[in-house]
BAMIGU-508249 format. One record per atom (N, C-alpha, C): residue in three letters; x, y, z. Coordinates in steps of 0.05 Angstrom, whole numbers, padded with zeros to 5 digits, always signed. Atoms other than C-alpha are relative to their C-alpha. Last residue first. Layout:
ALAXYZ
...
//
This chain:
UNK+00013+00006-00025
UNK-00286+00639+00647
UNK+00010+00014+00023
UNK+00024-00019-00004
UNK-00264+00675+00583
UNK-00013-00007+00027
UNK-00012-00025-00007
UNK-00194+00638+00584
UNK-00024+00022+00009
UNK-00009+00005-00027
UNK-00229+00572+00578
UNK+00011+00025+00014
UNK+00023+00001-00017
UNK-00270+00596+00519
UNK+00011-00005+00029
UNK+00011-00026-00003
UNK-00205+00618+00483
UNK-00024+00001+00021
UNK-00018-00014-00019
UNK-00175+00549+00496
UNK-00009+00029+00005
UNK+00006+00009-00027
UNK-00236+00516+00466
UNK+00019+00013+00020
UNK+00027-00008-00007
UNK-00230+00556+00400
UNK-00006-00006+00031
UNK-00001-00029-00005
UNK-00156+00546+00395
UNK-00026+00011+00012
UNK-00011-00003-00024
UNK-00163+00469+00404
UNK+00004+00033+00006
UNK-00024-00013+00002
UNK-00215+00464+00352
UNK+00013+00008+00023
UNK-00006-00022-00018
UNK-00272+00414+00355
UNK+00029+00011-00005
UNK-00007+00008-00027
UNK-00283+00370+00294
UNK+00006+00022+00017
UNK-00029-00001-00002
UNK-00321+00395+00232
UNK+00009-00007+00030
UNK-00009-00028-00006
UNK-00392+00374+00227
UNK+00030+00000+00005
UNK-00002-00005-00029
UNK-00405+00307+00194
UNK+00009+00028+00005
UNK+00021-00021-00007
UNK-00427+00291+00124
UNK-00004+00003+00029
UNK+00019+00010-00020
UNK-00361+00258+00105
UNK-00020+00023+00009
UNK+00016+00019+00016
UNK-00324+00277+00040
UNK-00023-00010+00020
UNK+00021-00017+00012
UNK-00296+00338+00079
UNK-00021-00019-00013
UNK+00021-00008-00019
UNK-00259+00292+00125
UNK-00021+00014-00013
UNK+00012+00028-00008
UNK-00218+00257+00068
UNK-00024+00008+00020
UNK+00013+00013+00022
UNK-00204+00324+00035
UNK-00015-00025+00008
UNK+00027-00012+00005
UNK-00187+00358+00102
UNK-00016-00014-00023
UNK+00021+00021-00005
UNK-00127+00314+00117
UNK-00028+00008-00006
UNK-00006+00021+00018
UNK-00077+00361+00083
UNK-00021-00022+00003
UNK+00007-00006+00028
UNK-00108+00419+00119
UNK+00003-00020-00021
UNK+00028-00003+00000
UNK-00103+00384+00186
UNK-00011+00007-00028
UNK+00013+00027+00002
UNK-00033+00366+00175
UNK-00030-00001-00005
UNK-00006+00006+00030
UNK-00015+00440+00164
UNK-00009-00029-00006
UNK+00017-00016+00019
UNK-00053+00456+00228
UNK+00006-00007-00028
UNK+00027+00010-00001
UNK-00018+00401+00269
UNK-00020+00013-00021
UNK+00001+00026+00013
UNK+00051+00420+00245
UNK-00029-00012+00000
UNK-00006-00002+00028
UNK+00041+00493+00261
UNK-00001-00025-00014
UNK+00020-00011+00017
UNK+00004+00480+00326
UNK+00005+00002-00031
UNK+00009+00021+00018
UNK+00053+00434+00361
UNK-00017+00013-00022
UNK-00023+00012+00013
UNK+00092+00489+00397
UNK-00008-00019-00021
UNK-00012-00021+00018
UNK+00030+00531+00412
UNK+00024-00011-00016
UNK+00018-00003+00023
UNK-00005+00468+00439
UNK+00014+00020-00019
UNK-00003+00023+00016
UNK+00053+00454+00487
UNK-00015+00000-00026
UNK-00026-00003+00018
UNK+00055+00527+00508
UNK+00005-00027-00016
UNK+00001-00020+00019
UNK-00021+00521+00527
UNK+00027+00004-00015
UNK+00011+00004+00025
UNK-00023+00452+00556
UNK+00004+00024-00020
UNK-00016+00020+00015
UNK+00027+00459+00612
UNK-00012-00002-00028
UNK-00028-00010+00003
UNK+00002+00525+00643
UNK+00018-00019-00016
UNK+00001-00019+00021
UNK-00070+00502+00630
UNK+00028+00011-00006
UNK+00004+00015+00025
UNK-00055+00440+00673
UNK+00001+00019-00024
UNK-00024+00014+00005
UNK-00028+00482+00730
UNK-00001-00015-00025
UNK-00022-00020+00005
UNK-00085+00532+00729
UNK+00025-00016-00008
UNK+00007-00011+00025
UNK-00137+00474+00726
UNK+00023+00020-00010
UNK-00007+00022+00021
UNK-00102+00437+00782
UNK-00005+00010-00028
UNK-00028+00004+00002
UNK-00102+00501+00826
UNK+00007-00019-00021
UNK-00009-00025+00014
UNK-00175+00515+00811
UNK+00030-00003-00004
UNK+00006+00005+00028
UNK-00193+00442+00829
UNK+00010+00025-00017
UNK-00019+00020+00013
UNK-00156+00451+00895
UNK-00005-00005-00027
UNK-00030-00010+00000
UNK-00192+00516+00908
UNK+00018-00020-00013
UNK-00008-00014+00025
UNK-00261+00491+00889
UNK+00028+00008-00003
UNK-00005+00019+00022
UNK-00273+00439+00942
UNK+00011+00013-00025
UNK-00014+00022-00010
UNK-00267+00487+01001
UNK+00008-00023-00020
UNK-00032-00002-00003
UNK-00283+00547+00959
UNK+00013-00024+00012
UNK-00017+00006+00025
UNK-00352+00530+00934
UNK+00029-00003+00005
UNK+00006+00025+00012
UNK-00395+00526+00996
UNK+00017-00010-00020
UNK-00008+00020-00020
UNK-00362+00581+01034
UNK-00007-00026-00008
UNK-00031+00002+00000
UNK-00368+00625+00973
UNK+00008-00021+00019
UNK-00007+00013+00024
UNK-00443+00609+00968
UNK+00030-00003-00003
UNK+00007+00030-00002
UNK-00455+00627+01039
UNK+00008-00015-00023
UNK-00016+00016-00018
UNK-00416+00691+01032
UNK-00006-00028+00002
UNK+00017+00010-00022
UNK-00454+00715+00971
UNK+00019-00016+00018
UNK+00007+00030-00002
UNK-00404+00752+00930
UNK-00017-00008+00023
UNK-00015+00011-00024
UNK-00411+00829+00924
UNK-00007-00030+00000
UNK-00026+00010+00009
UNK-00433+00853+00854
UNK+00016-00014+00022
UNK-00001+00013+00029
UNK-00491+00893+00881
UNK+00030-00006-00007
UNK-00003-00019+00020
UNK-00483+00905+00958
UNK+00002-00013-00028
UNK-00029-00012+00003
UNK-00509+00850+00998
UNK+00002+00019-00020
UNK-00008-00010-00027
UNK-00586+00847+01009
UNK+00028+00010+00001
UNK+00001+00020-00022
UNK-00603+00841+00936
UNK+00011+00012+00027
UNK+00022-00007-00017
UNK-00616+00901+00889
UNK-00004-00019+00023
UNK+00003-00030-00005
UNK-00573+00873+00832
UNK-00024+00005+00020
UNK+00014-00015+00022
UNK-00565+00797+00841
UNK-00003+00029+00008
UNK+00031-00006-00006
UNK-00514+00771+00889
UNK-00012+00015-00022
UNK+00003-00027+00001
UNK-00451+00740+00861
UNK-00028+00008+00003
UNK-00023-00011-00013
UNK-00430+00670+00879
UNK+00000+00031+00000
UNK+00004-00003-00030
UNK-00500+00646+00868
UNK+00024+00013+00011
UNK+00013-00026-00006
UNK-00491+00661+00792
UNK-00004+00005+00029
UNK+00030+00002-00010
UNK-00445+00603+00786
UNK-00009+00028+00006
UNK+00016-00018+00015
UNK-00380+00622+00750
UNK-00029-00001+00006
UNK-00010-00027-00007
UNK-00334+00592+00802
UNK-00014+00022-00017
UNK+00009-00010-00025
UNK-00373+00527+00797
UNK+00007+00028+00008
UNK+00028-00010+00000
UNK-00360+00524+00724
UNK-00010+00007+00026
UNK+00000-00027-00010
UNK-00283+00518+00731
UNK-00030+00011+00001
UNK-00009-00002-00027
UNK-00283+00443+00725
UNK+00000+00028+00013
UNK+00021+00013-00016
UNK-00322+00445+00661
UNK+00007+00000+00029
UNK+00020-00022-00001
UNK-00270+00495+00630
UNK-00024-00011+00019
UNK-00010-00021-00019
UNK-00216+00444+00646
UNK-00020+00020+00006
UNK+00002+00013-00026
UNK-00256+00389+00610
UNK+00009+00020+00023
UNK+00027+00001-00007
UNK-00265+00435+00551
UNK-00003-00014+00026
UNK+00005-00028-00010
UNK-00189+00448+00548
UNK-00031+00002+00008
UNK-00014-00007-00026
UNK-00178+00375+00546
UNK-00007+00025+00012
UNK+00018+00013-00020
UNK-00233+00364+00491
UNK+00014+00004+00028
UNK+00025-00014-00005
UNK-00199+00417+00450
UNK-00018-00012+00021
UNK-00006-00021-00018
UNK-00133+00381+00461
UNK-00025+00019+00005
UNK-00007+00012-00025
UNK-00162+00319+00428
UNK+00005+00022+00020
UNK+00024+00006-00015
UNK-00194+00362+00373
UNK+00004-00015+00028
UNK+00016-00023-00004
UNK-00126+00389+00355
UNK-00028-00004+00014
UNK-00011-00013-00024
UNK-00085+00327+00362
UNK-00016+00026+00008
UNK+00017+00009-00022
UNK-00128+00289+00310
UNK+00009+00015+00027
UNK+00023-00019-00002
UNK-00093+00330+00256
UNK-00018-00005+00023
UNK-00007-00026-00009
UNK-00028+00295+00271
UNK-00024+00017+00003
UNK-00006+00005-00028
UNK-00064+00227+00262
UNK+00010+00026+00013
UNK+00025-00001-00017
UNK-00093+00252+00199
UNK+00003-00006+00027
UNK+00012-00027+00000
UNK-00026+00272+00172
UNK-00027+00001+00015
UNK-00013-00015-00019
UNK+00004+00204+00193
UNK-00009+00030+00001
UNK+00006+00009-00029
UNK-00049+00165+00158
UNK+00013+00017+00020
UNK+00028-00007-00006
UNK-00044+00205+00092
UNK-00007-00005+00028
UNK+00001-00030-00002
UNK+00032+00199+00091
UNK-00027+00012+00009
UNK-00014-00006-00026
UNK+00029+00124+00105
UNK-00001+00030+00005
UNK+00017+00009-00022
UNK-00022+00114+00050
UNK+00012+00008+00027
UNK+00022-00019-00001
UNK+00021+00153+00000
UNK-00020-00006+00022
UNK-00010-00028-00009
UNK+00083+00116+00018
UNK-00024+00019+00002
UNK+00000+00001-00029
UNK+00046+00047+00014
UNK+00009+00028+00011
UNK+00027-00002-00007
UNK+00029+00060-00061
UNK+00000+00003+00032
UNK+00011-00027+00011
UNK+00100+00074-00078
UNK-00028+00004+00010
UNK-00008-00018-00018
UNK+00122+00013-00034
UNK-00009+00031-00007
UNK+00013+00005-00027
UNK+00079-00035-00072
UNK+00007+00022+00019
UNK+00029-00008+00003
UNK+00101-00009-00139
UNK-00015-00002+00027
UNK+00002-00028+00003
UNK+00173-00014-00117
UNK-00028+00010-00004
UNK-00007-00013-00025
UNK+00167-00083-00091
UNK-00003+00030-00003
UNK+00024+00005-00017
UNK+00133-00107-00156
UNK+00003+00015+00027
UNK+00022-00017+00010
UNK+00187-00075-00198
UNK-00025-00003+00016
UNK-00004-00028-00006
UNK+00241-00106-00155
UNK-00022+00018-00009
UNK+00005-00006-00029
UNK+00209-00175-00157
UNK+00004+00030+00006
UNK+00029+00002-00005
UNK+00202-00176-00234
UNK-00005+00009+00029
UNK+00014-00022+00010
UNK+00275-00153-00241
UNK-00030+00001+00004
UNK-00008-00023-00019
UNK+00304-00204-00193
UNK-00014+00025-00012
UNK+00013+00003-00024
UNK+00267-00259-00233
UNK+00003+00024+00020
UNK+00027-00006+00005
UNK+00296-00234-00298
UNK-00021-00002+00024
UNK+00004-00030+00005
UNK+00363-00230-00270
UNK-00027+00007-00004
UNK-00002-00013-00027
UNK+00360-00302-00242
UNK-00006+00029-00003
UNK+00024+00005-00015
UNK+00337-00328-00309
UNK+00000+00013+00026
UNK+00021-00015+00013
UNK+00393-00291-00345
UNK-00026-00005+00014
UNK-00003-00027-00008
UNK+00444-00318-00297
UNK-00020+00017-00011
UNK+00009-00002-00027
UNK+00417-00388-00308
UNK+00003+00028+00010
UNK-00024-00003-00019
UNK+00427-00385-00382
UNK-00013+00005+00025
UNK+00005-00016-00025
UNK+00376-00409-00435
UNK+00024-00001+00020
UNK-00003+00021-00021
UNK+00408-00435-00501
UNK-00004+00015+00026
UNK+00012+00026+00012
UNK+00378-00391-00557
UNK+00004-00023+00021
UNK-00011+00008+00027
UNK+00392-00330-00513
UNK-00011-00027-00009
UNK-00016+00024-00002
UNK+00344-00306-00457
UNK+00013-00005-00029
UNK+00018+00023+00012
UNK+00321-00235-00459
UNK+00020-00024+00001
UNK-00011+00029-00007
UNK+00345-00171-00425
UNK-00017-00021-00011
UNK-00020+00009+00020
UNK+00334-00101-00456
UNK+00013-00028+00005
UNK+00012+00003+00028
UNK+00269-00092-00418
UNK+00021-00008-00019
UNK+00012+00029+00000
UNK+00307-00106-00351
UNK-00013-00004-00027
UNK-00020+00021+00000
UNK+00352-00046-00359
UNK-00010-00027-00005
UNK-00015-00002+00025
UNK+00295+00002-00377
UNK+00021-00022-00005
UNK+00017+00011+00023
UNK+00252-00026-00321
UNK+00013+00003-00026
UNK-00001+00027-00001
UNK+00309-00014-00271
UNK-00016-00011-00021
UNK-00026+00009+00009
UNK+00318+00058-00294
UNK+00001-00030+00001
UNK-00001-00005+00026
UNK+00244+00071-00283
UNK+00026-00011-00013
UNK+00018+00020+00013
UNK+00242+00037-00215
UNK+00000+00005-00031
UNK-00012+00027-00001
UNK+00303+00075-00193
UNK-00018-00021-00013
UNK-00025+00001+00017
UNK+00275+00141-00215
UNK+00011-00027-00003
UNK+00009+00002+00028
UNK+00207+00126-00182
UNK+00021+00000-00020
UNK+00011+00026+00004
UNK+00241+00109-00115
UNK-00011-00003-00030
UNK-00022+00019+00000
UNK+00283+00172-00117
UNK-00010-00029-00007
UNK-00014-00004+00025
UNK+00224+00218-00138
UNK+00022-00024+00000
UNK-00004+00028+00012
UNK+00177+00193-00084
UNK+00017+00000-00025
UNK-00019+00001+00022
UNK+00179+00256-00042
UNK+00008-00027-00010
UNK+00013-00012+00024
UNK+00115+00257-00001
UNK+00018+00001-00024
UNK+00023+00019+00008
UNK+00141+00210+00054
UNK-00012+00009-00027
UNK-00012+00023+00015
UNK+00206+00253+00054
UNK-00022-00022-00007
UNK-00013-00007+00025
UNK+00167+00317+00068
UNK+00011-00023-00014
UNK+00022-00005+00016
UNK+00120+00290+00123
UNK+00012+00007-00029
UNK+00012+00024+00011
UNK+00180+00258+00156
UNK-00023+00006-00019
UNK+00013-00009+00024
UNK+00222+00319+00162
UNK-00016-00021-00013
UNK-00005+00019+00023
UNK+00261+00278+00212
UNK-00013+00008-00028
UNK-00030+00005+00003
UNK+00263+00335+00262
UNK+00008-00016-00023
UNK-00015-00024+00011
UNK+00190+00353+00250
UNK+00029-00003-00005
UNK+00010-00002+00027
UNK+00163+00282+00259
UNK+00013+00025-00014
UNK-00015+00019+00016
UNK+00207+00275+00320
UNK-00009+00000-00028
UNK-00027-00009+00004
UNK+00179+00339+00350
UNK+00016-00019-00017
UNK+00000-00021+00020
UNK+00109+00315+00337
UNK+00026+00011-00005
UNK+00004+00012+00027
UNK+00123+00251+00373
UNK-00001+00021-00022
UNK-00025+00015+00009
UNK+00156+00283+00433
UNK-00006-00011-00027
UNK-00022-00019+00005
UNK+00098+00334+00442
UNK+00026-00016-00012
UNK+00006-00014+00026
UNK+00045+00278+00435
UNK+00023+00020-00008
UNK-00004+00019+00023
UNK+00079+00236+00488
UNK-00009+00014-00026
UNK-00028+00001+00006
UNK+00086+00297+00534
UNK+00005-00020-00022
UNK-00009-00024+00015
UNK+00011+00310+00527
UNK+00029-00001-00006
UNK+00010+00003+00028
UNK-00003+00237+00546
UNK+00010+00025-00016
UNK-00019+00018+00012
UNK+00040+00247+00608
UNK-00006-00004-00029
UNK-00023-00015+00003
UNK+00000+00309+00626
UNK+00022-00019-00014
UNK+00004-00016+00023
UNK-00064+00269+00616
UNK+00025+00016-00006
UNK+00016-00022-00005
UNK-00039+00215+00664
UNK-00003+00018-00025
UNK-00018-00023-00005
UNK-00017+00147+00640
UNK-00019+00025+00006
UNK-00014+00004-00026
UNK-00062+00086+00646
UNK+00019+00023+00008
UNK-00025+00009+00004
UNK-00109+00114+00594
UNK+00014-00003+00027
UNK-00020-00016-00014
UNK-00182+00118+00605
UNK+00026-00012-00002
UNK+00003+00005-00029
UNK-00222+00084+00551
UNK+00021+00016+00013
UNK+00028+00002-00006
UNK-00236+00097+00477
UNK-00007-00005+00030
UNK+00006+00018-00024
UNK-00167+00122+00462
UNK-00030+00000+00008
UNK+00022+00016+00009
UNK-00162+00157+00394
UNK-00008-00021+00023
UNK+00022-00014+00010
UNK-00122+00216+00415
UNK-00024-00017-00007
UNK+00008-00022-00017
UNK-00072+00180+00458
UNK-00026+00012-00008
UNK+00004+00013-00026
UNK-00060+00113+00424
UNK-00010+00020+00020
UNK+00026+00012-00001
UNK-00070+00148+00360
UNK-00005-00013+00026
UNK+00023-00021-00001
UNK-00011+00193+00369
UNK-00026-00012+00006
UNK-00008-00014-00025
UNK+00039+00135+00385
UNK-00023+00021+00005
UNK+00010+00018-00022
UNK+00005+00094+00329
UNK+00003+00012+00027
UNK+00029-00001+00003
UNK+00017+00148+00277
UNK-00013-00016+00025
UNK+00010-00026-00010
UNK+00087+00155+00301
UNK-00030+00003+00000
UNK-00006-00002-00030
UNK+00102+00081+00294
UNK-00009+00027+00010
UNK+00020+00014-00013
UNK+00066+00080+00226
UNK+00005+00001+00031
UNK+00024-00016+00000
UNK+00109+00137+00201
UNK-00022-00016+00014
UNK-00004-00023-00018
UNK+00172+00101+00220
UNK-00026+00014+00002
UNK+00001+00011-00027
UNK+00150+00036+00187
UNK+00002+00023+00021
UNK+00027+00007-00004
UNK+00134+00074+00123
UNK-00001-00011+00028
UNK+00016-00023-00004
UNK+00201+00109+00125
UNK-00028-00007+00007
UNK-00009-00010-00025
UNK+00237+00042+00132
UNK-00014+00027+00008
UNK+00011+00017-00018
UNK+00199+00013+00074
UNK+00006+00009+00030
UNK+00029-00007-00001
UNK+00216+00072+00032
UNK-00014-00016+00021
UNK+00000-00026-00014
UNK+00291+00060+00046
UNK-00029+00010+00003
UNK-00006+00004-00028
UNK+00281-00012+00029
UNK+00001+00025+00016
UNK+00024+00011-00011
UNK+00245+00005-00038
UNK+00004-00006+00030
UNK+00018-00024-00004
UNK+00305+00050-00055
UNK-00027-00010+00012
UNK-00012-00018-00020
UNK+00352-00009-00042
UNK-00019+00024+00005
UNK+00007+00011-00025
UNK+00307-00056-00081
UNK+00011+00017+00023
UNK+00030-00002-00005
UNK+00308-00011-00141
UNK-00007-00010+00028
UNK+00004-00027-00007
UNK+00386-00006-00136
UNK-00032+00004+00005
UNK-00010-00006-00027
UNK+00388-00081-00134
UNK-00002+00028+00008
UNK+00023+00010-00019
UNK+00343-00087-00196
UNK+00009+00003+00028
UNK+00023-00018+00001
UNK+00391-00041-00235
UNK-00020-00010+00023
UNK-00012-00023-00014
UNK+00452-00085-00215
UNK-00023+00022+00002
UNK-00003+00007-00030
UNK+00414-00147-00235
UNK+00009+00023+00016
UNK+00026+00000-00008
UNK+00397-00115-00303
UNK-00003-00006+00031
UNK+00011-00027-00003
UNK+00466-00096-00316
UNK-00029+00001+00011
UNK-00013-00016-00023
UNK+00491-00163-00297
UNK-00012+00028+00002
UNK+00010+00011-00025
UNK+00441-00198-00342
UNK+00012+00015+00024
UNK+00025-00013-00004
UNK+00461-00153-00400
UNK-00013-00008+00026
UNK-00005-00027-00006
UNK+00532-00175-00392
UNK-00025+00015+00005
UNK-00011-00002-00026
UNK+00513-00247-00390
UNK+00005+00027+00010
UNK+00023+00004-00016
UNK+00470-00238-00454
UNK+00008-00001+00031
UNK+00016-00023-00002
UNK+00528-00207-00487
UNK-00023-00005+00020
UNK-00013-00018-00016
UNK+00572-00267-00469
UNK-00015+00025+00002
UNK+00006+00008-00028
UNK+00520-00315-00496
UNK+00016+00020+00020
UNK-00015+00023-00009
UNK+00524-00277-00561
UNK-00008-00005+00029
UNK-00020-00006-00018
UNK+00469-00230-00586
UNK+00015-00026+00011
UNK-00025-00010+00015
UNK+00431-00243-00651
UNK+00023+00005+00020
UNK+00004-00028+00008
UNK+00362-00245-00617
UNK+00027+00011-00014
UNK+00023-00003+00019
UNK+00363-00320-00613
UNK-00003+00027-00011
UNK+00025+00003-00012
UNK+00432-00319-00581
UNK-00023+00003-00021
UNK+00018-00024+00001
UNK+00496-00330-00619
UNK-00027-00007+00014
UNK+00027+00006+00005
UNK+00552-00379-00602
UNK-00019+00023+00002
UNK+00013+00005-00023
UNK+00621-00348-00611
UNK-00030-00007-00004
UNK+00019-00019-00006
UNK+00659-00356-00676
UNK-00017-00007+00026
UNK+00026+00011+00007
UNK+00720-00399-00674
UNK-00022+00021+00008
UNK+00017+00004-00024
UNK+00787-00359-00671
UNK-00028-00011-00012
UNK+00026-00013+00007
UNK+00839-00369-00728
UNK-00022-00007+00020
UNK+00004-00028-00012
UNK+00906-00382-00696
UNK-00026+00013-00010
UNK+00003-00002-00028
UNK+00903-00458-00706
UNK-00006+00029+00011
UNK+00027+00006-00007
UNK+00895-00455-00781
UNK-00007+00005+00029
UNK+00017-00023+00012
UNK+00960-00416-00791
UNK-00030-00007+00006
UNK-00001-00025-00016
UNK+00997-00462-00743
UNK-00018+00022-00011
UNK+00018+00002-00026
UNK+00972-00523-00780
UNK+00001+00023+00018
UNK+00029+00000+00005
UNK+01000-00498-00848
UNK-00017-00004+00025
UNK+00011-00028-00004
UNK+01071-00477-00826
UNK-00032-00002-00002
UNK-00003-00011-00027
UNK+01099-00547-00810
UNK-00015+00026+00002
UNK+00017+00015-00019
UNK+01070-00580-00874
UNK+00002+00010+00030
UNK+00029-00007+00005
UNK+01099-00526-00917
UNK-00018-00014+00020
UNK+00006-00027-00009
UNK+01167-00532-00885
UNK-00029+00009-00004
UNK+00001+00001-00030
UNK+01167-00608-00893
UNK-00007+00027+00010
UNK+00028+00010-00009
UNK+01149-00600-00966
UNK-00001+00000+00030
UNK+00019-00020+00004
UNK+01210-00555-00977
UNK-00028-00009+00009
UNK-00004-00021-00021
UNK+01257-00605-00944
UNK-00022+00022-00003
UNK+00013+00009-00025
UNK+01228-00660-00990
UNK+00003+00020+00023
UNK-00018+00010-00018
UNK+01243-00623-01054
UNK-00012-00007+00030
UNK-00008-00021-00020
UNK+01185-00615-01099
UNK+00019-00013+00021
UNK+00002+00005-00028
UNK+01183-00665-01159
UNK+00010+00022+00019
UNK+00026+00013-00006
UNK+01170-00652-01233
UNK-00002-00003+00032
UNK+00022-00022+00005
UNK+01230-00604-01250
UNK-00028-00010+00011
UNK-00004-00024-00018
UNK+01282-00647-01216
UNK-00023+00021-00005
UNK+00008+00007-00027
UNK+01255-00710-01250
UNK+00002+00023+00021
UNK+00029+00004-00002
UNK+01257-00680-01318
UNK-00010-00005+00031
UNK+00012-00028+00001
UNK+01330-00657-01311
UNK-00031-00002+00006
UNK-00007-00014-00027
UNK+01351-00728-01288
UNK-00012+00028+00000
UNK+00017+00012-00020
UNK+01315-00758-01348
UNK+00004+00011+00027
UNK+00026-00014+00004
UNK+01351-00711-01397
UNK-00019-00011+00021
UNK-00002-00027-00009
UNK+01419-00732-01370
UNK-00028+00013-00001
UNK-00001+00002-00030
UNK+01401-00807-01379
UNK+00001+00029+00011
UNK+00028+00007-00009
UNK+01379-00792-01451
UNK-00001-00002+00031
UNK+00015-00023+00000
UNK+01448-00756-01464
UNK-00030-00005+00008
UNK-00008-00020-00020
UNK+01487-00813-01437
UNK-00017+00025-00003
UNK+00010+00011-00026
UNK+01447-00865-01478
UNK+00008+00021+00021
UNK+00030-00004-00001
UNK+01457-00824-01543
UNK-00011-00009+00026
UNK+00003-00027-00005
UNK+01534-00817-01530
UNK-00034+00003+00002
UNK-00008-00009-00029
UNK+01540-00891-01521
UNK-00008+00029+00006
//
């Protein structure tokens, strides 16, 4: 009996040593899932090693840079349109091949107004200053060069790449157009001088009857030397006096107008000279030269 009791006691001890208590097992099974659940899964990687989130961030930066390029290109486009408007306004007067519907003094007013607008807007200066557009184009290219599609193509990246390409093309186009617009406007401004030279020459032509030699007797003639011939005077004055009045009134308008426009016109003429000098033609008439001739009559 003692042996059986001792054996039973030993069996109980062995069972306690070999088996884990149920309550402890439950604790372990409760803790293990929570530990696994808190471990984050790795983000999918792009072909170049960047994650999809990184590609999205780069796409946003590239899109923002492309927008800035387009804004600078839009500003340039506005300046180009403005320059073309002023060029046409001048060209409609100075390049007219037929008689204009408006008077010559109205045409003069058009030229004055246009030149003043060019001055006030500093249009020659801003057309020649391409730094803003060039800087935006360079920054946009840098941002776009860092952008590429991940292993799984993304629409935002596709859109950003398309925006980058368009912005770069627009910027290149506007940079070239700025140079063309500047040259065209400068040459239009330069055309004002020969146009006014023609107007001064027309006024001088109208005064030629007053310089006719018949108005003054030749030395040794019947009337005292230097005395006008009455017959010639009577012939010229009836028609000549209204013409003389018109010439004097026109000259009074043209001279101050030309003096006001002269600095801008002459500066533009120098800038436009390289294009003109390549042509084997004589230099165009000069307004100052023809005005001096008019005063000598």
